[in-house]
N, C-alpha and C positions, 0 to 999 in steps of 0.2 A: 032383404030388400028394404024393410022398414028402417033397419039400422043404418043402411047406406043413405037413405033419404034424410034421416035425422042428422047424420054427420055432415051432409052437404048443407043442410039448413043452418047448422051450428057454425060451419065455416063462413057462410055468407053473412050471418049475424055478427060474428067476430070481426069479419073484414070491414063491415060498415062502421063498427065502433072504432077499430084501430085506425081507419082512414081519417077519422075526425080528430083523434087525440095523439097519434103516434107519427113521428117523422124521423125515420132512422138515418144515421150517418153511415155511408158506405166508405170504408177505408180501402186504400190500395187502388190499383188500376184494373178495371175489368176488361181492358182491351185484349189482353192475352187470352182470357177465357173466351171472349167473343171470336177471336181469330181461330181458336181450337174448334169451336162449335161450327164455324163456317168453313173450315178447312175441308177441301174435297175428299181427303183421305179419311176424315173422321165424321163428317157431317151426317152420314147415313146411320151412325150409331146413336141409339137413344141416350138421353141424359137423365141421370138420377142425382138429386141433391141429398147429401148425407149430413145428418145432424146427430148429435150424441143423445139428446134427451127428447122424449116424446112430448112436445108442447104445441098445442093447436095455435096459440098466439104467435109462436116463433115461426111456424109453418106459413101462417097467413102473411107475416111480414116478408118472408123470403119470396112467396108467390107474388106479392105486390111489387117487389124490386125486380123480379124477373120480367114482369109485365112492363114496368117502366123502361127497362133497358133492352127490351125486345130479345131477351134470352129465352131458351126453351122453357115453357110454362111449368111451374112446379106441381100444380094440381092436375095437370093433364094426365090422362091414362098412359101408363108405360106399356107400349105395344112392341113386343119382340117378334111375334109371329101371329098368324091367323088364329092359332089356338092357345096363345099365351098372352095374357094382358093383366097388368096390375091396376088397381083403382087410381093410383096417383104416382108421381115421380119422386117420391121421398123414400129414403132409407133411414130408419132410426136405429142406432146401434144398440140401445137398450131393448130387451124383449118387450113385446106389447103387453098391455095390462091384462089382456085376455089369456095370455100364455106366459105369465111372469116367471114360471119355473123353468122355462127353456133357457138353454145356455146361449143360443144364438137367435137373432131375430128371424122370424119365419120368412120374411121376404128375401133376406140374403141367402138362406138355404135354398129357396126356390130358384133364385137367379143363378146361383152356383150350379145347381143340378141342370138347369136349362143350358148353360154355356158348356158344361161338360159334354152334353149330347150334341151341341151345335158349335163345333170349333171355329166356324167362319164368322160367328157372331161376337159382339162385344157390347159392353155398356160403359159409358163414361161417367165416372163418379165425381161429383163436385162437392168436396167437403165445405161446409158453410158454418162459420162461427158467428154466433149472435150473443151479445152481452148487453145487459141493461145497466145504465148508469156509468158506462165506460166512455161516452163521448162527453167530455167535461166542460165544453166551452160555455154552456148556459147554466151550469150549476151555481146556485147562490145560497144554498141552504146546507147548514151543518148536518141536519137530519137526513137530507137526501144523500149527502156524502157518506154517512154511516151505512146507509142501506144499499149502496151500490154493489154490483156483482163481484163475487170472488170465486174461488175454486168450487165451493160447495154447490151442488144442484139445488135450485130454489124449490121450496115447498109451493103448494098451490096458493097459499095465502101470500107468500112473498112474491110470487109471480104476479098476483093481482095488484100488490103494492108497487111492483116494478112498473106495471103499465100506468098506474095512477101517477107515480112520482116522476117517471122518466119517459113521458110521452115524446119528448123531443131530445132526449139524451140517451139514446141507445145506439149500439154499434153493430154493423154487419160487415163481414168480409167473405167474399167468394174466393176460394183458393184454387190453385191450378188443378185441372182435370187429371184424374187417375184412371187408368185402364183396369177394369175389373178382370179382363182376360189375363193381363200381365200379373195381377195379384194371384190369380188361380194357378198360373204356370209356376210362379215362384213357390206357392204352397206345395204343389206336387213335387217340386225339386227339393225343397228345404225341410218340409214336415210331412213325408209320405205316410206316416202312421196316424195322422190326424185328418179330420175332415177339412177340406180347403176353407170351409166357412170359418173355422177356428183361426186360421192364419189371416184371412181377410179382415175379420173383426178386430183381431189383435193389432194388425198394422194400421188400420184406420184409427183406432183409439190412440196409438202412438202418435200418428199425425196430428190428431186433435190436441193431444197433450202438448205437442211441440208448438202448435199455434197458440194455445192458451198460455203456455209458459212465456212465449214472446210478448204477449200482451199484459198478463198479470204478474209475471215472474213466477219462480218456483213455488210449489205448494209448501210453504214453510210453516213450522209450528211456532209456538210462542218463544220468547227470548229465554225464559228459564229453562225450557226443555232443550234449546240449542246448546246452552252452556253446560247443562248436565250431561248431554250426549258427548260433547267435546271432552269433558273431564274423564270419560271412560275410554277414550281412544288410547291405543298403545303408545303413540308418540308422546302424549302429555303425561301418561302414567310413568313412562320411562324418564321424562324430563323432571318430574316431581321427585323420583327416586334419586336422580343425579344431584338435584338441588339439595336434598336432604343430606347426602353424603358430603358434598363439597362445602356446603355452608354450615355443616354440623348442627342441623336443626332436625326436629322430629318430622316424620312423614306427614302428620296432621298439619304442622305449621307450613310445610311446603305446599300441601294441597290447598290450604287457605290462601296462600300467596298466589297460586295459579288461578284459583277462583276469583280473586280480586283483580288479577290482570284481565281475565275474560270479561268480568263485569265492567271494567274500564273500557274495553275494546268493542264488544259485540253490539251490533245495531239492535234496535227494538222496533223493527218494521211493523207498520200499522197502515192498513188500507184507509182507515178513517183519517189518520194524520195526513196521508197523501192527498186525499180528496180536499181536506181542509186547507192544506198548503196551496193546492191548485186554485181554490176560490180566492184566497188572499193574494196570491201572486198575479192572478188575472187583473185584480184591481190595482196592484202595484205597478205592473207593466203599463197599464193604460195611462196612469198618471206620470210615469217616469219617462217613457219612450214614445216616439212618434210611430213606432212599429218594430216588430221583430221579423227579420227576413231570414228564412231558413233555406239552405241550398243542399242538394245532393242527399236528401234523407232517404230516398227510395233504395239506395244501396244498402243501408242498414236493414230496412224492412225485409229485403230479399235474404239477407244473411242470418237473421235472428232465429229462424227455425232450426237451422243446421249447425250453427256455430255458437260457441261461448263468446259473447260480445264483451270486449273490454274497451271502454271509451278512454282515450288518452289525449285530452285537450291541452292546449297551452293555458297558462294561468295568468290572467291580467287584472282580475277584479274579484272581490268576494262574491259578486253577483254571478260569477261563472258557475258556482255550485248549483244555484237555484235555476239559472237560465237553461242549462243543458237538460236537467231533469224535467223542467216545464215543457221544453220543446219535444222531448221524447214521449212524455206522457200524453201530450196533446195530439200526437201522431200515432197513437194506438199501440205503443210498445211499453214494456215494463221499464220503470226507471231503474237505473243502476244503483248498486250499493257503493257508496263513495268513501274513499279514504280521506278522512279529515284530520288536520293537525289537532293534537290534544288541547292546544291553546283555544280552540273554538268550543270546547266542551264547557260552555258557560251556563250558569243557572238559567232555566227555562229554555233558552235558545238551544242548548245542547240536547235536551230531551226531544224538542221538536225535530232537530236534525236527525237524531237516532230514529224517530218514528218515520221519517222520510227515507231511511235507508243508510244514513251515515254511520260509519264505524270509525273509532278514533285510534290514532297511531301516535306514538311518541316520536319526537324529532330524531332521537337517536336511542338505540338500545344495544349498542356495542358493549360487550362484557356481561350482559344480563342474559344468560343462557336460557333460563326458564321463560322469561318474557318472549325471547326470540322463538322458542319452541311453540309456545301458546299461540303467538300471532301467526306463525307459519301454518299451524294446524287449522286455524280459523280461515285463512285464505284457501287452504286445500278443501275445507268443507264447503265453502261457497262455490268453488269450481265443480265439486261433485254434485251440488244441487243445481248446477247450470244457472247460477245467479249472475245476471249482468253486473259488471263492475266498472268502476271509474276511478282513476287517479291521475294527478297532474304529472306529466313526464318530467317537467322542470323542477318539481318539488315545491318551491315557493313561487310567489308572484314576481314577475319580471318588473323591475323598477325603471327599465330603460326603454321598454317596448320591443327590444330584440329578444329572440328566443335564447333562453339560458341553456348551458350544457345540461345533458340529461342526468337526473338522479335515478340510478338504476336499481335501487334496493327493492322497491315494490315489483318492478318488472322481473328481476331475478327470482323473487319468491313466487311470482305467478308462473314463470316458465318451469321452475323446479317442481312446483305443485302439479303442473300439467304432466310432467315426465314421470310422476309417481303413478299416473293412470287414472281411469274412471272419469275422464272429462271429455266433453265434445272438443273438436278442433277449435283453436282460438283464432278469432279475427280481432286485431286491434284497430280501433277507429280513431285516427288522428282528427282533431277538431280545432278549427280556427275561430276565435272570437274577434269580431271587428267592431270596436266601439268608436263613437264620435265624441263622446265626453265620458269621463269616469266619475263615479260617485266619490271615489277616494282621491279625486284630483288634487285637492288642496294639500292633503297629507303627502301625496307623491312629490309635489313641488318642494315641500319642506325637506323630504328625505333626499331628493336629488341635490338639494342645496347643502347637504351635510348633516341635517338633523337626524338624530337617532330614530330608528323605526319604533313607532308606538305599538305597544302590545294591544291585542284585541280585548275588548271588554264590552259588557252589556251597555255601559254608558256611551262608549264610542259608537256602538251600533245604533243606539237611539238617536245620537247626534246626526248620523248619516241619514236616518229615516226622515229627519226634519227637512231634508232637501228634496223630498219627492215632488214638490210643486214645480221644481225647476225643469227646464227642457234639456233632455239628454240626447235628442236626435233619434236616429235609427240604429239598432244593434243588429249585426249580422252573425249568424251561426252557419258556418260552412263545413260540412263533414267531408273529410279528405279521403283519399284513396286508401282502402283497407290494407293493413299489413298482416299477412297470413303467416302464423308461426311455423306451420308445417313446412312451408316453402323454404324458410330460412334454416330450420333444423336440417333439412335435406341438403341444402347448399353447403352447409358446414360439416356434413356427414356426422351429425350428432346422433347419439343412440336414441332409440324410441322409448326407452325406459331407464330411469335412474332412481334407485331406491332411496328411501329416506336417509339412510346412513352411508350411502355410497359417496365417494369423493366426486365432486363436480368436475366432469371432464373439460379440458380446454375448449373443445368444440362447442360445448354448451355455453361457456363464458363468452366465446366469440359470437354465438347466436344472440345472447343478451345484448351485447354491444351493437350488433347489426340491427336488431329490432329497434333499439333506442334511436339510432341514427336515422333509420327509415321512417320512424314515427315523426321525428322533427322535420325531416325533409318533406314528408307528406303534409304536415301542418302548413309549411311554407308554400306548398303547391296550391293549397286551398285559400290563399291570400285573398282578401277583399280590398280592392282599391276604392275606398269610399271618398267622398268629397273632402273631408277634413284631412285625411292622410295625404291626399294628392296636393292640396294647396299648401299644406305644411311643408312638404318636400320642396316646393317652389320657393316659398318665402324664406325659409330658414337657411337656404343656400344663397341668399342675397345679402349685400351689405346692409347693416342696420335692420335686417329682417323686413325690408320694405321694397316694393317695386312699383313702377307706374302701372296703372290698371291695364293699359294696352300691352305692356310687357308680360304681365301675369297671364293675360289671355293667350298670348303667343306661346309662352312657356308651357301652360297647361295643355294646349293643343299638341305641341311637340312631344310631350311626355305620353300623352294618350296615343298618339300615332306610333310612338316607339313600342308601347305595350301591345298595340294591335299587330304591328309588324313582327315583333319579337315577343310573342305571347308566352308568358312564363309557364303556364300549364292550362290544360283544358278546364280544370276546376276553378281557376281564378275568376273572380267576379269584378267587373269594372263599373263604376257609377254611370248611370245613364243621364245624369244631369248635364246640361250644356255648360260650357266654361263660364258664362255669365251667371248661370244659376248656381254654380259651385261657389262663386264669390258671395252671392246673396245669401246662400245657405250658411256659409261660414260666419257671415255677419249676424244672421239670425241666432246662431248658437254662441254669439259673443266671443268668437275665437279670433276674428280679425276686425279691423275698422278701416274706414276710408278717411284719408287726410288730403289736404290741398298742398301741393309742393310743385314749385316751378310752373305755376299756372296750369297744372293738370291734376287729375285725381290719382292718388297712389293708394295701394292696398298695403296695410301694415299689420303685423302681428300685434295683438293686444299685449301690452307689457306684462300683465299677470299670467298670460297664457304661453309664454315662450317655452317654459319647461315641459308643459303638457303637449304642445304641438311637436316638440322634438320627439316625445314618446310616440305620437301617432305617425310621424314621418318614419320613425324606425320600424314600425309595423310592416311597412311595405318596402323598406330599403333594399332588401335582398333581390327584388325584381329589377332594380336599376344598378346594382353594384358591379356587374360585369360590364355593361356599357360605360359605367363611370371609370372602371379600370382601363378600358380601351381608350377613352377620352384622355385619361391621364397620360398614357404612353404616347398617344398621338401628340398631345400638346407639348410634353416635355421634349420629345425628339424633334418635332418640327421647328420648335423655337431654336434648337441648336443647329438644325440643318436646313435653314431657309425654307420652312413650311413644307418639308418633304421627308418621307420615310419609306424605305423599301418594305413591301407588304410582308415578305417572309420574316423580316426583322421584327416587325410589329407582332406577328404571331408568336415568334420565339419569346419575346419579352412578356407578353400577356400570359402565355402558357406557363412560363417560369414562375410568375407571381400568383397564378390561379389557386394552387393548393392552399394558400393561407386564407383567401376569402371563401373558398369552398368549405373549409372547416369552420371558420368563424360565423358564416351566415347560413350554414346547412343548405347549400345549394344542391339542386337536383341532378346536375350533370357531373359525371366523373371525368377524370382527366383525359379519357379517350374520346369524350363527346364534345369537349369544349371548343375544339377547332371549328366544328359545324356552327356553333353558336356565335363565335367571333365573325364568321363569314356572314351570318344573317344580320348581325348588328352593323357591320360595315355596309351591307346593302341598304340599310335604313339611313345611315349617315350619308351615303351617296345619293339616295332618293331625296333627302332633305337639302342636298347641295352643301353639306358641311365639308365634304371631301369629294375628290374625284380620283379615279385610279387610271393611270395612263397605260399605254401598251406595254411598257417596260415594267409594269407592276409596281410603280412608284405611287404611293398615296400622297396626294397633294391636298393640304388643308386649305379651306377657303380663307381668303383674306378679308372677306366682308365682315364688318364689325358685328352685326347681329348674329352671324353664324359663329364667329369666334366666341361670342358671349355664351352661347348654348354649350359649346364644348368646354369652355372655362367653368361653367356652372357644374357640369357633370364631373369634370376633373376635381373641382373643389369638393364635391360630394365624396369623392374617394379620399382626398386628403384629410378631410375632417373626420371621416368615419373609419378609416383604416390606418392611414399613416400616423395621425396624431394619437389614436388609441394605442397603436403599437409602441410609439415613443413613450406614452404614459406607462404602459406595462413594463417596459425596460427600466424606466425611472423608479417605478414602485418596487421592482425586484432589487 
């Protein structure tokens, strides 16, 4: 009795202290949990909050949050019947201090025994993760970064330091409810020779490790041990032997070479580096951008526990590396290990990148069997540790703003490693970056003008950093529809296992190709129509890259209406600025300027920005290329046939030309779906009175000059970006 009174007093005392100095961040949406608790089918079952470690401060924080969110109170007695009651509604997976030698917590044993006797009863378990120093937005101290939570259970002293250092920088997540009854039933079926408590504790710990891995990444050892472990794998030992035989060198020399390759490749992941990078990047983004807008991140959060996550973004700027990791970290998931070109392994910068999870890859290693074997084994080891990964599906940065054809080397190695076994199912996460200005803008303009690409260097990086006082607008990160590897392997009837030395079947090669194309198509689905890309598309398809302001406003409205009527994809984001605000915003970023012409105001692309605005217009070109093709066919045929074309003939001509733009622009519709899209676009043209369709299914083009101008602009869009490029390709060949 005295002990119970003391515990209650201690809890109340701790609560008063924590309420003053601790303000946790709750990640994820608790709405699903609230719905479960209030569901008539489950509302009558008691709630238990499950934590891994017995910590009074953590329990108090959880109780505070349940109170704020009107969830079942955590410190309320757990009442199962008139003769069964627990003091509170917590389950701690580690045995209590008073019974530290026990294999399983006393409370779990009691609950299991009660439910075995009362099959009509159940208890809903709510696993709850709590970490200190994992909510980074207010961290400004290197020391605090060093002390933040990792996998190890904190000592009493460290927990006291956590409370002192991270009063406003800690993280809580309430996970989905788990039925204790279902766990017991599974235990009886799967492990009949063990106490059900064994299965319950084991499964709950697996769940927690999954949650924690999604947030902190796998429990990895230091870099030296990773390299030493890889050197002992059968694959690398065999590759060393083959190198020795083929190159006629000693085993020791071949081993040293393999070790050098691993030393060149392997990351040197460090939580302290990660925290330090977050502090620095927060200050950088604040100075560089007006904001970072992130879309569709919840998709990844849901997948992270059950899938190996492989981020496959487009590549438009060196900032891409930093930006995606920053976004992921700030939303409570573990940053991925990133494939970086060996050219970025510069002094100082390279080590910082390694510390944040970068591993370095040569641009080409054809003919180097030992390097290939070493690198493949490293990829395989990361998948085995369920390490989130990232690489750019295009390989290098796009210099045009259009998606580049996929480079499939990393993708093929990932899929082959998966087929060797011991990995979670893989979900590829296509990611779209939408910039309004680029740090590398000036160098891009020079390269587009024919100047040779400049090699990366520390000096070049420092020159870029000098620009941080400039305004670069808003950057958008839109996470696309996931691509699930298992679905594509199944579609291609690929084997579920391919050994290290097995020949790669054609079905696996087809799967690599399909995954690559799906990733690029899904990147384009996640397109962001920002103000700069939209006004660029309008002005760059006008003579001299200038239009009367009234004409710009009309054209912006027409294109926005087209996007609303023929929405490219549900994940697409469209700027909410008004048409006038778009012009003002582009002027603010010094991308366009106003001039007087013919006694009215005209909007003109700034002379120095033509190349870059072409880049930004290309970012969104795929959303308009099918309407542009239709406009081209309409304009060409109606000019020849007195403003009239038979509808079926238009369909026939567009469908015949569609495969070329489908391939070039990674469009989402296959050839069986395109006729529906043509119909939708014609409906828009008709609604805008650009055309009308008579009873005989003749399409009549409007003769009104403003209407013809819009169709002409769309047709010109097709001419410039498809016809002329095709002619250029033929000439180059």
